[in-house]
GURO-33905 format. One record per residue (C-alpha): residue in three letters; x, y, z. Coordinates in steps of 0.05 Angstrom, whole numbers, plus 5000, padded with zeros to 4 digits. Example, Ala and Ser with C-alpha at 12.3 -4.5 7.8 and 13.67 -1.06 7.14 Angstrom:
% GURO-33905
ALA524649105156/SER527349795143/
//
This chain:
% GURO-33905
MET200285431932/PRO203386041944/MET208086062010/SER209986712062/LEU215486742098/ASN214387192160/LYS220987762176/GLN224687272215/GLU224886732163/LEU226487232108/LEU231987452157/LEU234886782170/PHE234086662092/ALA237887212070/VAL242987082121/THR243386482091/ALA243686552022/ILE249987032030/ARG253886502083/CYS253486132015/LEU255386541961/ILE261286772007/ALA262486112018/LYS263185911937/GLY267586581928/LEU261887111886/LEU262287591944/SER266287741986/LYS264588162058/GLU267788772039/ASP262788801957/ILE257888702023/MET260589332063/ALA263089752002/ASP255589701972/LEU251389942049/ALA256590452055/ARG254190731978/GLN247090642020/ASN249091192075/ILE247990662126/ASP246290882197/LEU252890762232/GLU250290202289/THR246289892219/ALA253289832202/PHE257189632262/LYS251889092263/ILE253388792193/HIS259788832206/ALA260288432264/LEU255287832231/LEU260887802163/LYS266087812228/GLU263687212249/THR261486802168/PRO266986382147/GLU269986502082/LYS270085722056/
//
């Protein structure tokens, strides 16, 4: 039986996965921001993501 997630559930899953990858040392906050910069995201979105990452513990 296939399952689908709504937008809020997908967002929660994505943030949780990113937090776990950062905690395991497999992904850095700097790498995320650099990749977003390469994608030319708008400043408001970059600010929000940066604020979220600042609240994310390293371990």
